[in-house]
N, C-alpha and C positions, 0 to 999 in steps of 0.2 A: 207543370201540371202532372199530378199523380194518376197512375192508372192502376186499377185493381182487376181481379178476376170477374167481379160483378159489374164492370163498366157496361153501360147500355147506351143506345142511341135511339132517338125517336125516328120512326120511318113512316111516311105516308105511302100507302100502296093502293092500287086499284085491283079488284078481282071481280070475277063474274058474280052476279047476284045469287046464282044457284049455289056457288061455293060459300058465299057469306051466310046464306040461310042455313046450309048444312053445318057450318062452323058454329053458328049461334045455337043450333039445336043440340049438337054433340058435346061442345066444350063449355064449361062453366064461364061466366063473365070474367072472372079474374084469372083465367087460365089461357086465354087466347094468345097472348104475346108469347108465352112459353111454348105453346103448341106450334105456333108458326115458326118460331126460332128453331125449334127442334126439327121441324119438317125441312126448313131451308138447310140446316146443318147436314141432315141425312142426304138430301139431294146433292149438295156440294161434294160430300164424301164420295157418293156414287160416281159423280162426274170425274173426280180426280182419279178414282180407282180405274174407271173405264179408260181414261187417258193413259194411265200408267201401263195397263195391259196392252193397249195398242202399241205403245212404245216398245214394250218387251217383245211383242210379236214380230217387230221389225229386226230384232237382233238375231245374229246367226245362232244355230243350235250349239249347245255345249254338251260335253260328256256324251259324245256320239257313240262311244264304245260301251255304254251301259244300256242294255236292251230294255230294262224295266226300271225307270227312275224311282217309282214308288217303292218297289221291293228293295232296291238298293238303300234307300233312306231308312226303311224299317229295319234292315239288317244293321246299319250303322248305329241306329238308336239302341239296338239290343247289346251291342258291344260296349264294354266299359273300360275306363282308365287306359292303362298301357296297351291293352289289346287294340283298343280303338285308335290310339295314336299310331301304333305300328301299322295298322291296316291303312290309315290315311297318309302315312309317310311323313309324320311330323315328329 
């Protein structure tokens, strides 16, 4: 069986009448599947991001000797080439 980027699957779902009425009102008849797929994709991405941030929050702090991480990163980005490598110790 070959799979492509455009593979789709039929899905029967239940949703509240209120949402279905709004969906019909706002989205053209031939755009509902795409709209729902994009909404599910966005929600899944958000859930994965939230889960990743929760896992990161459990980790011990790093670079505790740097008082302002944002300023440090801005400074590093301004440095170029050999000067940056020398500062980073590589």
